[in-house]
Every structure is written in structure tokens, then in C-alpha cells.
N, CA, C and O of each residue as an XYZ file, in Angstrom:
764
protein
N       1.048     -1.074      0.084
C      -0.173      0.117      0.173
C       0.797      1.492     -0.166
O       1.963      1.533      0.229
N       0.356      2.288     -0.721
C       0.985      3.466     -0.916
C      -0.027      4.630     -0.472
O      -1.205      4.451     -0.779
N       0.312      5.808      0.220
C      -0.067      6.837      0.562
C       0.488      7.902      0.027
O       1.642      8.187      0.347
N      -0.318      8.794     -1.009
C       0.265      9.716     -1.351
C      -0.487     10.973     -1.362
O      -1.685     11.056     -1.633
N       0.329     12.004     -1.034
C       0.060     13.363     -1.227
C      -0.380     14.244     -2.493
O       0.371     14.882     -3.231
N      -1.868     14.123     -2.576
C      -2.263     14.476     -3.752
C      -2.487     16.162     -4.138
O      -3.449     16.845     -3.788
N      -1.333     16.601     -4.944
C      -1.162     18.190     -5.518
C      -1.643     18.516     -6.855
O      -2.111     19.594     -7.222
N      -1.437     17.237     -7.679
C      -1.865     18.085     -9.022
C      -3.255     18.102     -9.317
O      -3.968     17.315     -8.695
N      -3.806     18.920    -10.222
C      -4.967     19.114    -10.233
C      -5.888     17.809    -10.630
O      -6.962     17.532    -10.095
N      -5.302     17.133    -11.586
C      -5.926     15.564    -12.015
C      -6.214     14.827    -10.964
O      -7.163     14.043    -10.970
N      -5.350     15.014     -9.848
C      -5.205     13.858     -8.432
C      -6.372     14.505     -7.891
O      -7.288     13.868     -7.370
N      -6.359     15.694     -7.998
C      -7.671     16.609     -6.853
C      -9.100     15.730     -7.309
O      -9.887     15.002     -6.706
N      -8.971     16.203     -8.646
C      -9.947     15.944     -9.156
C     -10.671     14.360     -8.860
O     -11.805     14.026     -8.516
N      -9.720     13.779     -9.101
C      -9.790     12.184     -8.761
C     -10.507     11.923     -7.475
O     -11.594     11.370     -7.305
N      -9.606     12.479     -6.528
C     -10.203     12.376     -5.299
C     -11.497     12.992     -5.051
O     -12.234     12.379     -4.278
N     -11.983     14.239     -5.624
C     -13.357     14.772     -5.451
C     -14.382     13.854     -6.399
O     -15.607     13.939     -6.475
N     -13.650     13.125     -6.961
C     -14.683     12.181     -7.708
C     -15.048     11.049     -7.174
O     -16.153     10.582     -7.446
N     -14.152     10.388     -6.288
C     -13.936      9.124     -5.585
C     -14.645      9.567     -4.164
O     -15.370      8.735     -3.619
N     -14.450     10.882     -3.538
C     -15.426     11.106     -2.102
C     -16.969     11.289     -2.830
O     -17.864     10.735     -2.191
N     -17.380     11.958     -4.025
C     -18.592     11.987     -4.172
C     -19.016     10.632     -4.424
O     -19.763     10.049     -3.638
N     -18.694     10.242     -5.201
C     -18.963      8.652     -5.729
C     -19.522      7.678     -4.422
O     -20.576      7.061     -4.266
N     -18.492      7.817     -3.695
C     -18.461      6.770     -2.307
C     -19.716      7.316     -1.591
O     -20.670      6.539     -1.580
N     -19.874      8.431     -1.032
C     -20.752      9.161     -0.437
C     -22.398      8.802     -0.936
O     -23.377      8.418     -0.297
N     -22.197      9.103     -2.290
C     -23.551      8.551     -2.925
C     -23.930      6.985     -2.754
O     -25.090      6.575     -2.754
N     -22.777      6.168     -2.608
C     -23.302      4.673     -2.938
C     -23.047      3.742     -1.732
O     -23.277      2.534     -1.686
N     -22.447      4.654     -0.612
C     -22.155      3.444      0.853
C     -23.284      4.096      1.686
O     -23.793      5.210      1.805
N     -23.441      2.723      2.259
C     -24.653      3.044      3.592
C     -26.010      3.526      3.188
O     -26.654      2.905      2.342
N     -26.456      4.578      3.742
C     -27.706      5.254      3.087
C     -27.499      5.847      2.091
O     -28.318      5.966      1.180
N     -26.451      6.281      2.106
C     -26.007      7.674      0.688
C     -26.126      8.824      1.089
O     -27.214      9.031      1.625
N     -25.274      9.887      1.040
C     -25.570     11.287      1.510
C     -25.000     12.205      0.510
O     -24.423     11.643     -0.421
N     -25.030     13.406      0.494
C     -24.631     14.247     -0.233
C     -24.542     15.705      0.323
O     -25.504     16.027      1.020
N     -23.699     16.519      0.171
C     -23.624     17.673      0.402
C     -24.763     18.693     -0.037
O     -25.071     18.664     -1.229
N     -25.370     19.521      0.727
C     -26.814     20.484      0.379
C     -25.957     21.365     -0.777
O     -24.753     21.580     -0.919
N     -27.316     21.828     -1.633
C     -26.880     22.764     -2.495
C     -26.123     24.056     -2.335
O     -25.523     24.644     -3.235
N     -26.256     24.520     -0.742
C     -25.637     25.870     -0.386
C     -24.394     25.513      0.151
O     -23.706     26.428      0.604
N     -23.951     24.323      0.193
C     -22.468     24.304      0.986
C     -21.468     24.242      0.177
O     -21.407     23.896     -1.003
N     -20.409     24.735      1.164
C     -19.196     25.275      0.274
C     -17.894     24.572      1.220
O     -16.688     24.776      1.087
N     -18.600     23.677      2.214
C     -17.454     23.588      3.459
C     -16.529     22.393      2.511
O     -15.302     22.471      2.576
N     -17.094     21.427      1.739
C     -16.179     20.355      1.165
C     -15.614     20.733     -0.105
O     -14.848     19.998     -0.727
N     -16.079     22.173     -0.601
C     -15.335     22.655     -1.696
C     -14.020     23.108     -1.119
O     -12.922     22.721     -1.517
N     -14.282     24.158      0.077
C     -13.056     24.447      0.560
C     -12.054     23.220      1.089
O     -10.934     23.202      0.579
N     -12.310     22.404      1.874
C     -11.297     21.260      2.292
C     -10.905     20.788      0.756
O      -9.722     20.533      0.532
N     -11.758     20.683     -0.171
C     -10.754     19.942     -1.513
C      -9.977     21.175     -1.843
O      -8.817     20.844     -2.089
N     -10.126     22.269     -1.930
C      -9.404     23.338     -2.553
C      -8.032     23.903     -1.872
O      -6.952     24.116     -2.423
N      -8.435     24.093     -0.396
C      -7.338     24.304      0.545
C      -6.544     23.480      1.373
O      -5.456     23.784      1.862
N      -7.212     22.323      1.508
C      -6.764     20.873      2.661
C      -5.347     20.444      1.899
O      -4.785     20.923      0.913
N      -5.052     19.472      2.669
C      -3.612     18.592      2.113
C      -4.779     17.080      1.629
O      -5.495     16.538      2.471
N      -4.741     16.753      0.531
C      -5.735     15.627      0.053
C      -4.620     14.364      0.341
O      -3.513     14.789      0.013
N      -4.538     13.137      0.775
C      -4.238     12.118      0.605
C      -5.106     10.733      0.079
O      -6.264     10.417      0.355
N      -4.361     10.211     -0.562
C      -4.981      9.080     -1.320
C      -4.157      7.563     -1.006
O      -2.942      7.432     -1.149
N      -4.845      6.751     -0.670
C      -4.461      5.427     -0.456
C      -4.435      4.395     -2.000
O      -5.409      4.390     -2.752
N      -3.507      3.788     -2.211
C      -3.330      3.335     -3.243
C      -2.647      1.788     -3.001
O      -1.812      1.557     -2.126
N      -3.091      0.949     -3.799
C      -2.419     -0.675     -3.822
C      -1.632     -0.655     -4.809
O      -2.067     -0.977     -5.915
N       0.102     -0.161     -4.592
C       0.841     -0.232     -5.589
C       1.096     -1.597     -6.241
O       1.693     -1.516     -7.315
N       0.815     -2.677     -5.882
C       0.993     -4.110     -6.182
C      -0.043     -4.603     -7.076
O       0.205     -5.540     -7.835
N      -1.301     -3.990     -7.045
C      -2.400     -4.407     -7.718
C      -2.408     -4.190     -9.299
O      -1.668     -3.378     -9.854
N      -3.298     -4.980     -9.945
C      -3.366     -4.668    -11.251
C      -3.802     -3.207    -11.712
O      -3.560     -2.797    -12.848
N      -4.420     -2.501    -10.809
C      -4.645     -1.115    -11.097
C      -3.933     -0.034     -9.913
O      -4.538      0.730     -9.162
N      -2.600     -0.230    -10.015
C      -2.088      0.525     -9.070
C      -2.336      2.442     -8.987
O      -1.846      3.160     -8.116
N      -3.040      2.818     -9.916
C      -3.379      4.184    -10.038
C      -5.006      4.259     -9.281
O      -5.319      5.427     -9.049
N      -5.693      3.597     -9.014
C      -6.880      3.452     -8.337
C      -6.615      3.997     -7.304
O      -5.485      3.961     -6.817
N      -7.545      4.565     -6.812
C      -7.810      5.127     -5.227
C      -8.422      4.575     -4.575
O      -9.635      4.679     -4.756
N      -7.963      3.746     -3.536
C      -9.007      3.074     -2.858
C      -9.596      3.407     -1.539
O     -10.414      2.675     -0.983
N      -9.083      4.739     -0.956
C      -9.403      5.364     -0.022
C      -8.980      7.167     -0.087
O      -8.581      7.721     -1.111
N      -9.163      7.789      1.119
C      -8.938      8.935      0.941
C      -9.318      9.795      2.204
O     -10.248      9.397      2.905
N      -8.649     10.952      2.533
C      -8.835     12.189      3.720
C      -8.188     12.952      3.331
O      -7.289     12.754      2.514
N      -8.606     14.418      4.014
C      -8.326     15.768      3.836
C      -7.957     16.077      5.465
O      -8.566     15.744      6.482
N      -6.488     16.991      5.254
C      -6.124     17.593      6.630
C      -5.937     18.911      6.502
O      -5.313     19.418      5.570
N      -6.480     19.546      7.454
C      -5.959     21.349      7.458
C      -5.708     21.288      8.939
O      -6.129     20.477      9.763
N      -4.835     22.454      9.105
C      -4.658     23.145     10.508
C      -5.416     24.180     10.401
O      -5.679     24.601      9.275
N      -5.961     24.852     11.620
C      -6.806     25.654     11.878
C      -6.216     26.994     11.627
O      -6.940     27.988     11.645
N      -5.018     27.071     11.408
C      -4.017     28.436     11.115
C      -4.325     28.749      9.752
O      -4.359     29.910      9.345
N      -4.565     27.678      8.983
C      -5.059     27.703      7.660
C      -6.024     28.270      7.203
O      -5.990     29.242      6.448
N      -7.183     27.600      7.703
C      -8.470     28.120      7.761
C      -9.693     27.619      9.018
O      -9.560     26.689      9.813
N     -10.492     28.253      8.928
C     -11.357     27.331     10.735
C     -11.928     26.402     10.683
O     -12.329     26.040      9.577
N     -12.103     25.919     11.397
C     -12.882     24.303     11.721
C     -13.784     24.304     10.818
O     -13.823     25.268     10.053
N     -14.715     23.250     10.680
C     -15.873     23.132     10.010
C     -16.976     23.551     10.762
O     -17.987     24.017     10.237
N     -16.831     23.408     11.956
C     -17.877     23.942     12.677
C     -17.556     24.568     13.917
O     -16.531     24.115     14.427
N     -18.251     25.675     14.696
C     -17.458     26.455     15.620
C     -17.225     25.596     17.091
O     -16.447     25.897     17.996
N     -18.041     24.574     17.031
C     -18.103     23.573     18.244
C     -17.193     22.506     17.874
O     -17.220     22.052     16.730
N     -16.246     21.990     18.910
C     -15.939     22.625     20.202
C     -14.956     23.925     19.734
O     -14.520     24.398     18.684
N     -14.896     24.168     21.030
C     -14.037     25.276     21.481
C     -12.698     24.975     21.477
O     -12.435     24.357     22.508
N     -11.581     25.158     20.672
C      -9.995     24.700     20.977
C      -9.490     25.925     20.678
O      -8.569     25.840     19.865
N      -9.720     26.929     20.995
C      -9.094     28.340     21.089
C      -7.745     28.219     22.253
O      -6.747     28.940     22.281
N      -8.010     27.320     22.972
C      -6.930     27.271     24.210
C      -5.602     26.684     23.587
O      -4.615     26.497     24.299
N      -5.605     26.469     22.568
C      -4.722     25.655     21.532
C      -3.987     26.701     20.506
O      -4.738     27.392     19.817
N      -2.927     26.827     20.394
C      -2.398     27.709     19.031
C      -3.098     26.609     17.758
O      -2.946     25.391     17.667
N      -3.991     27.652     16.748
C      -4.429     27.142     15.799
C      -3.813     26.585     14.725
O      -4.452     26.033     13.829
N      -2.073     26.723     14.736
C      -1.687     25.811     13.970
C      -1.211     24.542     14.245
O      -0.758     23.782     13.389
N      -1.342     24.202     15.898
C      -1.132     22.980     16.558
C      -2.816     21.881     16.554
O      -2.972     20.868     17.235
N      -3.691     22.394     15.743
C      -4.840     21.632     15.591
C      -5.162     21.257     14.256
O      -5.242     22.094     13.356
N      -5.350     20.046     14.086
C      -5.047     19.451     12.542
C      -7.087     19.042     12.562
O      -7.576     18.529     13.568
N      -7.805     19.322     11.549
C      -9.032     18.779     11.507
C      -8.751     17.610     10.549
O      -7.882     17.790      9.696
N      -9.280     16.639     10.589
C      -9.512     15.537      9.772
C     -10.833     15.602      8.818
O     -11.933     15.715      9.358
N     -10.759     15.553      7.852
C     -12.357     15.069      7.296
C     -12.304     14.496      6.104
O     -11.278     13.930      5.726
N     -13.713     14.593      5.152
C     -13.708     14.070      4.222
C     -12.970     12.731      3.609
O     -12.430     12.653      2.506
N     -13.085     11.683      4.618
C     -12.466     10.344      5.004
C     -13.602      9.605      4.027
O     -14.816      9.791      4.114
N     -12.789      8.537      2.876
C     -13.697      7.993      2.472
C     -12.900      6.442      2.273
O     -11.710      6.158      2.409
N     -13.869      5.739      1.964
C     -13.430      4.014      1.602
C     -13.912      3.363      0.735
O     -15.038      3.023      1.098
N     -13.592      2.853     -0.591
C     -14.439      2.141     -1.558
C     -14.146      0.692     -1.575
O     -14.812     -0.205     -2.093
N     -12.789      0.601     -0.776
C     -12.148     -0.622     -0.807
C     -12.197     -1.246      0.450
O     -11.779     -0.630      1.430
N     -12.849     -2.884      0.610
C     -12.624     -3.623      2.366
C     -11.459     -3.296      2.921
O     -10.431     -3.252      2.245
N     -11.477     -3.102      3.858
C      -9.893     -2.637      5.179
C      -9.420     -1.504      4.492
O      -8.204     -1.455      4.682
N      -9.726     -0.737      3.912
C      -8.875      0.705      3.333
C      -9.019      1.422      4.357
O      -8.030      1.917      4.898
N     -10.835      1.714      5.039
C     -10.768      2.887      5.903
C      -9.918      2.456      7.005
O      -9.464      3.500      7.473
N      -9.459      1.452      7.673
C      -8.734      1.359      8.670
C      -7.379      1.921      8.701
O      -6.765      2.610      9.515
N      -7.040      1.283      7.270
C      -5.351      1.656      6.993
C      -5.317      3.282      6.736
O      -4.501      3.937      7.384
N      -6.138      3.908      5.856
C      -6.526      5.249      5.876
C      -6.036      6.000      7.399
O      -5.008      6.621      7.668
N      -7.247      5.650      8.252
C      -7.593      6.307      9.472
C      -5.974      6.260     10.522
O      -5.691      7.131     11.345
N      -5.242      5.225     10.261
C      -3.868      5.141     10.802
C      -3.130      5.900     10.100
O      -2.414      6.704     10.697
N      -3.112      5.854      8.857
C      -2.204      6.797      8.312
C      -2.437      8.311      8.568
O      -1.485      9.039      8.849
N      -3.609      8.748      8.478
C      -3.991      9.945      8.856
C      -3.675     10.299     10.587
O      -3.481     11.461     10.945
N      -3.663      9.513     11.250
C      -3.267      9.713     12.820
C      -2.085     10.247     12.560
O      -1.775     11.430     12.699
N      -1.134      8.987     12.015
C       0.175      9.387     11.775
C       0.868     10.613     11.266
O       1.801     11.233     11.777
N       0.114     10.865      9.977
C       0.609     12.403      9.534
C       0.057     13.472     10.012
O       0.577     14.518      9.624
N      -1.147     13.604     10.986
C      -1.740     14.615     11.668
C      -0.977     14.845     12.753
O      -0.768     15.995     13.136
N      -0.382     13.576     13.484
C       0.148     14.152     14.689
C       1.822     14.723     14.491
O       2.651     15.024     15.350
N       1.872     14.724     13.652
C       3.329     15.701     13.608
C       3.111     17.315     13.786
O       2.433     18.125     13.153
N       3.908     17.425     14.830
C       4.118     18.595     15.293
C       2.660     19.367     15.738
O       2.534     20.578     15.914
N       1.660     18.396     15.861
C       0.349     19.142     16.656
C       0.201     18.548     18.344
O       0.922     17.873     19.079
N      -0.924     19.099     18.453
C      -1.633     19.198     19.802
C      -2.930     18.367     19.961
O      -3.253     17.572     20.844
N      -3.483     18.721     19.013
C      -4.834     17.822     18.785
C      -5.066     17.529     17.320
O      -4.583     18.020     16.300
N      -6.100     16.422     17.568
C      -6.708     15.957     16.311
C      -7.882     16.322     16.224
O      -8.530     15.559     16.941
N      -8.806     17.352     15.566
C     -10.412     17.162     15.384
C     -11.234     16.318     14.499
O     -10.718     16.017     13.422
N     -12.042     16.019     14.673
C     -13.010     15.645     13.413
C     -14.485     15.612     13.848
O     -15.012     16.075     14.860
N     -14.968     14.993     12.891
C     -16.951     15.177     13.238
C     -17.382     13.984     12.401
O     -17.933     14.144     11.312
N     -17.051     12.427     13.070
C     -17.910     11.567     12.207
C     -19.185     11.585     12.244
O     -19.715     11.861     13.320
N     -19.962     11.313     11.150
C     -21.126     10.786     11.102
C     -22.032     10.048     12.624
O     -21.639      9.012     13.160
N     -22.918     10.621     12.971
C     -23.460      9.701     14.073
C     -25.035      9.436     13.817
O     -25.477      8.437     14.385
N     -25.648      9.945     13.295
C     -26.949     10.059     12.916
C     -27.245     10.523     11.377
O     -26.857     11.618     10.971
N     -27.812      9.795     10.726
C     -28.873      8.456     10.806
C     -27.967      7.256     11.027
O     -28.628      6.243     11.251
N     -26.699      7.071     11.031
C     -26.181      5.891     10.906
C     -24.721      6.266     12.031
O     -24.137      7.347     11.949
N     -24.400      5.416     12.812
C     -23.136      5.645     13.571
C     -21.686      5.404     13.159
O     -21.363      4.216     13.145
N     -20.790      6.249     12.837
C     -19.651      5.994     12.380
C     -18.808      6.369     13.220
O     -17.631      6.039     13.071
N     -19.293      7.304     14.521
C     -18.043      7.811     15.385
C     -17.598      6.354     16.050
O     -16.418      6.077     15.831
N     -18.198      5.566     16.675
C     -17.464      4.401     17.147
C     -16.032      3.780     16.758
O     -15.354      3.143     17.564
N     -15.609      4.069     15.280
C     -14.656      3.888     14.481
C     -13.591      4.675     15.617
O     -12.570      4.044     15.891
N     -13.749      5.760     16.154
C     -12.956      6.432     16.841
C     -12.789      6.641     18.308
O     -12.034      7.498     18.767
N     -13.705      5.626     19.216
C     -14.054      5.690     20.396
C     -12.272      5.323     20.979
O     -11.886      5.718     22.079
N     -11.516      4.655     20.173
C     -10.172      4.134     20.551
C      -9.437      5.620     20.419
O      -9.253      5.922     19.240
N      -8.994      6.574     21.340
C      -7.971      7.491     21.301
C      -8.500      9.118     20.739
O      -7.880     10.056     20.239
N     -10.002      8.898     21.113
C     -10.440     10.047     20.811
C     -11.871     10.744     21.925
O     -12.843     10.067     22.262
N     -11.752     11.495     22.127
C     -12.869     11.985     23.093
C     -13.805     12.641     22.430
O     -13.569     13.472     21.552
N     -15.180     12.220     22.910
C     -16.614     12.903     22.067
C     -16.706     14.041     23.103
O     -16.668     13.890     24.324
N     -16.821     15.107     22.487
C     -17.012     16.576     22.913
C     -18.078     16.867     22.575
O     -18.454     16.697     21.415
N     -18.980     17.485     23.706
C     -20.459     18.240     23.312
C     -21.498     17.241     23.026
O     -21.271     16.033     22.963
N     -22.742     17.837     22.842
C     -23.952     17.057     22.368
C     -23.469     16.715     20.773
O     -22.485     17.246     20.258
N     -24.214     15.878     20.192
C     -24.425     15.911     18.696
C     -24.525     17.236     17.855
O     -24.946     18.295     18.322
N     -24.034     17.036     16.393
C     -24.374     18.818     15.927
C     -25.238     18.215     14.801
O     -24.967     17.142     14.261
N     -26.225     18.931     14.510
C     -27.077     18.936     13.433
C     -25.828     19.172     11.880
O     -25.203     20.233     11.903
N     -25.646     18.550     11.096
C     -24.517     18.968     10.241
C     -25.231     19.588      9.223
O     -25.919     18.823      8.548
N     -25.265     21.170      8.828
C     -25.630     22.029      8.235
C     -25.477     21.548      6.618
O     -26.287     21.822      5.733
N     -24.714     21.066      6.519
C     -23.617     21.080      5.283
C     -24.440     19.696      4.511
O     -24.725     19.891      3.329
N     -24.780     18.515      5.020
C     -25.070     17.149      4.179
C     -26.698     17.113      4.575
O     -27.252     17.644      5.538
N     -27.289     16.277      3.464
C     -28.544     15.535      4.010
C     -28.321     14.308      3.102
O     -27.704     14.302      2.037
N     -29.042     13.081      3.819
C     -29.169     11.734      3.269
C     -29.627     12.268      1.606
O     -29.686     13.410      1.150
N     -29.889     11.022      0.999
C     -30.304     11.091     -0.242
C     -32.004     11.392     -0.368
O     -32.552     11.616     -1.447
N     -32.546     11.359      0.637
C     -34.032     11.146      0.822
C     -34.199     12.873      1.490
O     -35.319     13.256      1.825
N     -33.264     13.587      1.593
C     -33.246     14.768      2.346
C     -33.400     14.650      3.822
O     -33.918     15.687      4.237
N     -33.195     13.925      4.646
C     -32.975     13.890      6.039
C     -32.001     14.294      6.517
O     -30.913     13.896      6.100
N     -32.101     15.276      7.617
C     -31.010     15.898      7.933
C     -29.870     14.585      9.187
O     -30.076     13.592      9.885
N     -28.912     15.323      8.857
C     -27.610     14.261      9.453
C     -27.031     14.899     10.703
O     -27.201     16.084     10.990
N     -26.260     13.934     11.506
C     -25.632     14.653     12.884
C     -24.395     14.128     12.750
O     -24.032     13.164     12.076
N     -23.687     14.960     13.562
C     -22.426     14.459     13.525
C     -21.848     14.568     15.152
O     -22.630     15.184     15.877
N     -20.948     14.205     15.643
C     -20.247     14.228     16.975
C     -18.775     14.865     16.738
O     -18.097     14.354     15.847
N     -18.275     15.873     17.428
C     -17.136     16.292     17.553
C     -16.337     15.420     18.473
O     -16.670     15.116     19.619
N     -15.212     15.038     17.829
C     -14.192     14.201     18.725
C     -12.879     14.798     18.710
O     -12.406     15.184     17.641
N     -12.437     14.877     19.467
C     -11.073     15.486     19.830
C     -10.109     14.290     20.475
O     -10.465     13.579     21.415
N      -8.607     14.181     19.684
C      -7.944     13.318     20.529
C      -6.604     14.279     20.687
O      -6.087     14.887     19.750
N      -6.121     14.294     22.130
C      -4.903     15.117     22.378
C      -4.255     14.481     23.535
O      -4.602     13.424     24.062
N      -3.035     15.426     23.954
C      -2.533     14.688     25.238
C      -1.946     13.153     24.994
O      -1.473     12.701     23.951
N      -2.109     12.530     26.192
C      -1.942     10.827     26.323
C      -2.464     10.302     24.975
O      -1.646      9.830     24.184
N      -3.718     10.348     24.670
C      -4.541      9.730     23.831
C      -4.327      9.831     22.802
O      -4.552      8.809     22.154
N      -3.852     10.898     22.104
C      -2.787     11.338     20.663
C      -1.554     10.448     20.753
O      -1.180      9.841     19.749
N      -0.830     10.330     22.047
C       0.372      9.819     21.590
C       0.420      8.282     21.651
O       1.408      7.586     21.420
N      -1.151      7.753     22.096
C      -1.353      6.649     22.136
C      -1.825      5.872     20.934
O      -1.526      4.751     20.524
N      -2.712      6.868     20.456
C      -3.205      6.601     18.644
C      -2.137      6.314     17.878
O      -1.977      5.313     17.179
N      -1.116      7.600     18.097
C      -0.401      7.192     16.958
C       0.864      6.105     17.498
O       1.355      5.589     16.494
N       1.297      5.780     18.314
C       1.944      4.774     18.937
C       1.019      3.553     18.275
O       1.519      2.788     17.450
N       0.132      3.475     18.549
C      -1.010      2.325     18.082
C      -0.830      2.126     16.401
O      -0.438      1.078     15.888
N      -1.134      3.142     15.785
C      -0.979      3.223     14.247
C       0.567      3.264     13.663
O       0.763      3.187     12.450
N       1.542      3.379     14.512
C       2.623      3.180     13.827
C       3.016      1.617     13.980
O       3.677      1.053     13.109
N       2.632      1.057     14.970
C       3.168     -0.410     14.917
C       2.965     -1.243     13.979
O       3.403     -2.387     14.099
N       2.049     -0.738     12.502
C       2.242     -1.497     11.450
C       3.107     -1.031     10.357
O       2.837     -1.325      9.192
N       4.003     -0.412     10.626
C       5.160     -0.431     10.330
C       4.938      0.773      8.539
O       5.272      0.446      7.400
N       4.524      1.614      8.828
C       4.180      2.520      7.958
C       5.645      3.302      7.771
O       6.189      3.688      8.805
N       6.104      3.474      6.882
C       7.207      4.815      6.549
C       7.094      5.614      5.173
O       6.328      5.444      4.224
N       8.202      6.624      5.402
C       7.989      7.185      4.032
C       8.699      7.139      2.879
O       9.930      7.146      2.907
N       8.249      7.105      2.139
C       9.009      6.818      0.738
C       9.655      7.719      0.203
O       8.948      8.707      0.009
N      11.125      7.884     -0.271
C      11.715      9.367     -0.595
C      10.962      9.272     -2.191
O      10.692      8.328     -2.934
N      10.807     10.580     -2.267
C      10.099     10.956     -3.523
C      11.305     11.985     -4.318
O      11.059     12.490     -5.413
């Protein structure tokens, strides 16, 4: 497996296409609302990463991906939780995580924690909570902060409201999260 930082316009378009396609077809299916620009901001200004199986028959097919941005680059996606007690460049928001290949979600999450933890004090994310609960994938290493949030940027394909749960990893939880993810032998490849 190979994790790549996606920087070319073609790579970023491929990421966006896979993100939208996966959201429409996985689970109950959902999409951003017509007024939302949050996904576009993440895709335009965040650091996009894609996971590839470099030993497969199709080594250029993206299996999963995520976006990182620090709060000094642009604000968190929602005003809660209040993380202003930390320097904005030391808080990383991880979002737009998607996976279309079995098992790739676990791998991409582990890679995200390792990358996000470099020189940061906290990782913030907003996993889906309702109508289906994806927050349980983050119970190890993250604390739930506050009440569930009605997420104004997305709806199910049937138009139902969706809720997320703000979760933060910092301090010893963050150190443990990174240690556990690092045990699988991820290593940088010289470019």
C-alpha cells in the first residue's frame, strides 16, 4: 500500500470524484446540500491524501482518502468544540474520509493519525452519528466533545437531516493513537 499526497489538479479531481461517488453509494447515501461550500473549501485548500495498492493490477486506482488542514490555514468546519486554548497551527482537522475498498478505511485512518500528529497538539474530527453511527470507529483515542451537532452541510439522499459528533484526540490519547497506528510499519518513501 502507498499513501500519496495529492497535489496535481488531476489527482485532486480524482479524489473529489471518488469522495462524491463513495458518499452516494455507501450506507444510506448522502451528499452535500446545494448551498454548502465546506467540502469545496476542504478540497481546494486542504492537504489531500489517497491510498493506493501499488502492487495491484490497477496501481493508480485510489482505494480511500482523507483531507487534513490546520486551524491556522482556515477555520474548523463547525464552531464547536472550542479549541481556542490551543495555538491554531497545532490543531489539525481531519475530514472528508472515504473508503471504497474493504479494509482500506482502517488503513487510511491509521495513516491520517500518523500524519496529523506531526507537530500538533490535537486532532479534531466530526464523524457521522445519525442516521447511522460511524463515530464508534474513533472511540479508541478520541473523546466525544459536546452534544451531537446537526450538520448543516449534508443530507441523506432522501433529504433527511444528519448529525455528527465532535471528537478530539490530544495529550496521552493522541500519543497512544499514534503509537498504535505506527506499529504497522508505515514508513515514508523518498520522492
